[in-house]
N, C-alpha and C positions, 0 to 999 in steps of 0.2 A: 515903666523905667519912667523915672521922677524925672521932669527940668532942669537943668541946672543953672543953675544964679548967679548973676556978674560975678561975683568971689571968684566960682567955680573955673568960671572960664578964663580969671587971671592963675588960677593954681592949670589948668588943665597946661595953658599954657607957656606958661614957667615950665612945670615938669616935663612938658618934652623936646621942651629947647635945654632942660640939663642933662639930659638925658642923651642929647644930641648931642653936642657940647661934652659930654663924660663928666659934668659935674656933678651929677646927682650920684645920693650916697645911695647904696644898697647895704639894706640889713641883710646876712644869710642866717635865720634860724636854724638849730641841727649842723651838728659840723659832721657827718661820717657820711659812707661812702657814695652818696650823691651833692651833699651840702659843701664838702674841704673842695674835690672839684672843680665845682661850680664859683665857689670864690675864686679858687686860681685861677679860673678864664675871665673873669671879671677885672681881677687885680692885674692880669695881661696885659688886657685891654684895656690899660689905665684909668679904671672907676677904683674909687676909697670902697670899702668894706672891711664893716662890723659883724665880726661871726659871732652867733650867738651860740650859748651848747649849755645846758642842767650841768653838763660833766666838767667841776672844779678840774679832775686831773687830763681831758683831754684839751681844758682852755690852758694852763701850766707848761704842758708842754707844747702848744702850738705855737706861745709865750718866746719858747726857750728852744725856740726851731727845731721842735721835737715833730717826728707822725709816729702816728700808730694803727696807721695803714699800712700794710705792708709792701704795695704795689706803688704811694705816692713819698718819693725819699724825701730823708730832710731834707736835700738840697731842695726843694721844692718849696719847702716851710720857707725856710732860710732868705729866699728870691725873693718870697713875696714881704716877708718883714719889715728886707731891707727897700724895700719900694717908699716904705712910710702910708703905704695904702691900703696894710691890714693891722688890725687889730681884732682881737678876739674876749672874749668878755660872758659872765655868767650874768649883771645885769641888767634885766630888761629895762633898765628904766633909760637904760639909754638907746631904747628904739626912738625916742622924739627927737635925736640926730640925723637918722636918717632921714629918707626919701621915699624911699620901697625898702618893702619886708615880704622876703621869701622864707615861703616854710617851704622845710626839706624835714620833716619828723617821719617815725615809723608811724608806718598801716596794714600791723599785723591783724592774726585771728583770734577768737576766746578759743578758748577748749570745748564750746561746742560748735565752730566753725562757722561762725557772725567776725563779721567787720568789728572791731577794735578798734573805736574815735579814739580813745583817751587820749592820746597824744595832740593831735588835731585837735581835741577841745581843749585839754589842757594850755596846750598851744597859745589859742585865739584868746582863749581866757586869759593869758597874761599878757597882751597884746590890748586888751580892750580899754584898760586904766591908761595907755599908754597911745593910745591913737589918736592921728590929730589931724586937722583940713588939709588934705593934700596927700594927703598918702596913699601911694598906690600898693596892695596888697597879694602876691601872688603864690599860690599853693602847688605845691610840683609832689606832691605826697600820692600816690596812684590810691586810686581811691572808685565808689564807683557813682554813675552820673546821680549827683544832683550833691552831691555836697558842699562841695565850696558853696551854693546859695542858701541850702538846705542849714547850715551848720556855722559856718564863716558867718554870712556875711549878717545870719539872726546873732548870734554873738556881740559881733561887731556894736551894729546898730541899738543894742543898750547900751551903748557909751550915751548915746545922745545925737551920734554924728551919723545922716541919712548916704546908703552906697549911693552912690550916683552924683550925688550933689557933694558930699563931701569929704569924703574919698573913693577911692574907686578899687574892682576886683576883679583879678584873672586866677586862669589857669594853665599850668603849661605844664605835659608829662615828662619827668624825667624820663632820660632814654641813658640815662651810664651802662655802659657793661661793666663790670670790674675786673680786672684784670687783662681786658682786653687792648692790646698794645696797639689794634689798627685803627681802635675807634676813639677819639675825644671828642668832647663837646666840640670843639672847632671847627669835624668834620661829620657832626650830626644835622641834619637838619629838626626844627625845632619847632614844636604846634604848641601855638599858643589861641584861645580863647578869652573873649574880656564880656565885662559884663553888660558892655554897652560900646557903641563902638568906637569913640572916643579911647577908650582904653584897648581895647586891643587894637588902637593904632600906636601907642605907645609900648603895650607889649612887644607889640612889631617891629618896635623901633632900640626895644630893649635888649632881644634878645638877637636881633639882628647883628649887632656891636659883636657878638660873640660864638656865634652860629655862622653853620658853612651855609644857611639857609631859615628861612622863616614859610609856616607852613598856617596861614594864620586860617579857622576853622571860626563856623559860625555862631557856636554862642558857647559856655563856658562846661554845656554840658555832653558837648558834642566831643569839645577835648579832653574830658574825662571819660569818656567814652572809648576814644583812639588807643587810649594806653592797654584800657582792659582788652581792646578787639587783640591788641599784636599780640601781648603774652598767655589768651587765649590758643590764638593762634597756634604757638608755641606746644601748649599745653595740650591739646585735641594731639596735634602732628605727634607729637614723641607716646603719649598717649596707645594712636597707633602700631610705632613701630615697637611698642614694650612691645604689643597685643603681638604682632608680626615675629616678634624675637620668640616669644614661644614657644606659638605656632611651627614654626622655621624648625625652633633644637627636638621637637621630636619627628620629625619629618628628616632627621640628620642635616639640614643644612645652616651650614653660619648666614647667618643673619645681616655680619659685619662686611660677606664680599659680596652678596647681596645687596646691598646700600651704593661699595664701590663701583658697582655693575651700573646697578640705576641710575647715579648722578651722572653718567658718563653723559645720559639725554641734555641738550642742549637747550631745553622748553618740555613744559608741563610735568618738573620732578623737583621739586629740593630735599637733601639728604639732612634727617633727622636720627639722632643718634639714640639708640638704650643706654637703658641705665639702670641704676639702684634705685631710682627714684626721686623726685622732681628736689631741691633744693636753691637759697635762697633769697631773696627779700619780694619776687614779683608771682615767675610762673606758677608755686604749688597756692600762693595767696592770690592772686584777682581772678582766678575764676568763679572760687565764691564770694566776692565783692557783687560779681553781677547777678548770679543765681539767688541772694538774697535779698535783693534792690528788684527780682524779676517774681519774685514771692510775692508785694508787695502790690502787683499788676494783675496775680493771679497768672502769670506764665510761668511753666517749669520750666524749665532750660536741660532738658534730657542726654543732649547730646554730648556739653560739657560738661555734665554730673559723673555722666557715665565716662569718662573720661578723665576726672580724675577721682571717680577709686580704683582705675586702673594703676595711675601713678599712684594714689598711696598706699595702694595691695604692694608694691616691688620690693621693698624691704622685706618684709614674708617668706617672698617669695626668693629673697636673694638664700635668707635664711633655710627653707625648706631643699636649695640645690645645694645646698656647702653642706648640711644634711646628707647629703645621695651621696655626694665625693667623700665623705669622709666615712661612709658604711661598704661605699663599693672598691676605694683605695686603703682602707686599715681596719674595716669588719669593727669601726667602734662608731659612738652618738656623740654627742654636743656636749653633757655629762663630763665633765672633767677637761673637757677639752684647750688648750693652752690655743688661744687663735689672735691674733695681729686683723688692727684695722690698719690699711695704708691706705693714708687720706683721708681726714675727715669735714675736712673742706667741701664747701658745698658742687665746686667745681674746681677744675687745676689753677694751679699759681694764685691763687687766692688764700688770704687768711681769716676771710670769711667761710660764718659756719652755721649759719641763718638758715634756719628748716634742712638741715641737712641731713640726709636719708641717714648717711655713716653712722648718726647717732639714736637715731629708732635700731637701726641692726644690734647697737653697741648692746640697747637694754633688752631686743628680744632674748640675745644672747646669752646675756646674764640673769637673765631670766630662765632661760634652761639648761644651768649646772655648767657653762661654759666660764674658763677664766678668759677676760679680755684685754686684752692689750692695744695701742694703739703708736702709730708713727707719722708724722704730719710735719714736713720741715716748714711748714706757716703757723700752724700751733701748736707752741710746744706746752700752754696746759689752756684744759677746757675751761670755758669761764662758766657762768652762772647765766642759766637761762629757765624759762617761765615751766619748760616742758620737761627739760631730762638735768635737774635736780640733783638725782643721783650720780651723776658722772663729774658733774662739774669738780675740781678743784686733779682729774686727774692729768696727770703729763704723760707728755711724746717719750716716750721711750729709743735706744739707741738703736739703726738697722745695721748692725752689725752681721757677719758673717754670725758670731758668736752667741746672738743675741737669735738670728732667724732657725736657727737649729736647735734654738729649743721650742720652738713653734709647731704644731701640727699644723696648722696653715694660716695661709696668709690671706684677708678678704682684698682687693686693690678698691677702694670707693672714690678714690679721685687720682685720676693719671698725672699728677705732678708735674715734670717737664723736666726736673732735677734730679730726680727719680732715677739711680739704675736700673732696668730691671735686667735686663741681664744678668744681673749682681744677684737681683731679690733668688729670679727663679733659682739658678745656681747653688745658692745657699738655701730651697726651702721645699719641704717633703712635698707639698701641695700648695699652687696656687689659685683662687679663686677672683677671676678676672671677669669684673665689671663692665669696664670701661675700653675693651679693646686694646687696652698698653700695652700687652704680652706682643703686639701683632708684629716686633721685629726682633726677636728672641726666637735663635734658629738651637739652640739648646736646650735637651733637658722637659721638649712641647710637649710629651709624658705627662709634666708635671701642671698640666695648666691645666682647667677648667673651666671653659667658658659660665657666664652664668647670667 
């Protein structure tokens, strides 16, 4: 750690005062599922926010009080604009106008299941020419322990400014749960780590102004490890229940009933639920960040890797169950079958299809000769993704009785609350339910095949 000179004592003192008085101006880079709610939280707590995004269409929508995220209403964007404390831009030169820079960009995997740091690197490179003395830079993107110090710090110090002397570096893992109305930023404690005690103090003050509480940890690496631990915990337990589902199916036991009964125990058990595979921006990805970094230390994370193998095998398992059901009910195979995927979002009630297992299922079915359609009230059209380019441009069909009667089987991959599952079962020949969405359906249960 570098000693702090007199000028930086003044920088620190001024920034601390500006945070406490809410005069500090915040720049948020990446206005997606994490950055936009974060911007709203700060604006709602009297801070001024300058939002940055490389997608000009998003910036233009925000300027016109329009939303591009389903669960964030346009009225919320209008509310932010009306305060006069929020602006959106594509111009990184305006970073010199802010005091604090928070990075909320994607950290996906490469096709070889290794960390793709390109968004973090390109963003940090974009910050470097505009970095000024006194800036506090905080990374929120989920990543492996060491990223903030090894990647951000290295790049930013090429500006000639020194971390801990001229600018300050922190990390606070995002804990956003898209579409979950029960938990917002102001109800979720925020974990923070800083490059030095003074930076940690500033991060605590900053997030303390918007969050339910702040949990300071000993180092940036520790904060990075917290996020991975949270999501690996979920990944491993989901893998466990997915494996139990397969075992219980063979025994004629309903895994959903088992879980419902087990969760009545008030201690020592936490319910996790099976499904068609993992999706979203965290759980399918985070375990691979740790396993990749662990190899640098000569450590094999066998338990975590096994969980990943189980979860990534689920789409193929669903296709196999579908093939069994078609053969059992109609003595036919997948080739030429007309199939409807119900819900391609990675989870219920969101318009987010990142890493959605439904897309993998669609590709497998098409490869096996099936004619595949989809219905999702949240996603009218499939946009381009790096992994599923051939699905780009597909549009959601109508979910009418007429359309359903043309379909050989419906596969429920996301259990959106707005869907009438009684109607689906009533008008379908076969329903493959991967989410237990039809649990309340009382009629024609012989048409339902749990998977």
